[in-house]
Structures are given as C-alpha cells and as structure tokens.
C-alpha angles and dihedrals in degrees: 000000000000093000094052111131118250134198128235088269089062096249126122124242089250092054114113090235093058114104119199114217087251092055096093136146114262092037118129105220096182132038093229128093116205110233101165144288092331095070103018094107094053092042094050094047092049090047093048092052092048093049091048089054090052095043090241102113090106090070093063103033092049099242094114105061129176092227089060094057128091112261091249090055098048094089088054090051089053091051094048091046090053092051093049089046089055090049090055094046092047090053098057132070120272091247093057093040091062090063097054102030091108096052112112100192124068091209091055090052092049092051093046092052091045093052092047101044111016096098102163093174140033121020100019095050089046091049090051093050090049094047092048094049093047099043113116133183094232111157094342123107113254091251092056092046091049092047092055092047091048090052090054092047092052092050090048091050090052090054101042118060117230130193110278098195126098097231123127091258091058092048091050090051092049091050090050090052092050090050090049090052090050091054092046090051093049094046091058097047122105111256095253089062099042097081093047093053103037095095097038130091118238108262098021090121097041 
C-alpha cells in the first residue's frame, strides 16, 4: 500500500475524496431511472454497485462524513458530495427530482428515497407475485419471455430473505424454489412449447 499513487492533495486514487476527470456533474452513471416503488430495488442496487466502483458509497451510506475529514480536505468533501448528489438527481425522474432538488447532502437524499420507495413487504411483494403468476409468453420468443420472468425472480429474491446457511434445510428450500420457478415458467409457455420443456430444468439450454 505504501507505493500507492497520491494526488497533489495527498490523497490516494482509491480515497473516497478523489475525483477522476470523468467524475463530473451531469453524468449518468447507471442506465436506470428511478420512477418509484416499482423499480426502486433495481435502481438502488445498480446505483450501489456504481458508487462502490467509484469509491463513493460512503457519501450515501453515511460512512464518509464531512466532520470526519481534516479541515484542509473538507472543501474536497463538499465537491465530491455535490458530484454524488448530481448523480442521484440525474438518475431519477423529473417528477421525483423536483422533491429533492434543494437537498444539500447526498446521504439525506439516499435516505429520503429509501424511506419513500423501499417497500420490502406488502404491496410490492404482492404485485411481484401477481405479475409472475400472470406472465405469459404470448407472441414473444421464449428467450424474451424467460428474460422477463428472470428479472421478476431476481427482484423478488432481493425483497424476500432466504436462508444463507449450507445446511440440509437451506438446500431443500433452494430446491423447492427452483421447482416453483420451473412450474411458473412452464405455466406461462405457449402450449406448443410445454411438452418440449416439461422434463427440462430452467437454464439447461442457456
């Protein structure tokens, strides 16, 4: 670590206060636009990954505070906070942006959005169950139908906690979930594909 390059400010390139020339206000760092509760989970995960890659997650989770910085670095903190704040504002719909445009702290915006849209129970889980059960292949190719179903499954997995241990009970639960997904997949297929897929595991041909 001793040979890590530092800037003229005396901070390393991996320091949360370092800004790469490409880290500018007005940049969209993820392809998702937050529109509300229906896509908050996907949006927040994408934003978290992007901020981790840029060493800026501390500005939204509260671990990088201005008060914890040396006095000489506090102006740098303000600049980084402004950039992260702009990234957040640029990644939400105009209607939502109007409600947070006067926030001056990226962490406060993150908490505000989480409190408003991170509904990990109730209506969103119910809506996911309903959408999964009603999804049908229709005129779509099987690959398009499966991709949409997989997207719903991934959001559902992010909202509903599953056992993380490696015990037999956790394995049985995982097997049951996979069997349930197989049935959901088959139920939505057009009839001419049902017989072909009834004895195959999802993902065997991916």
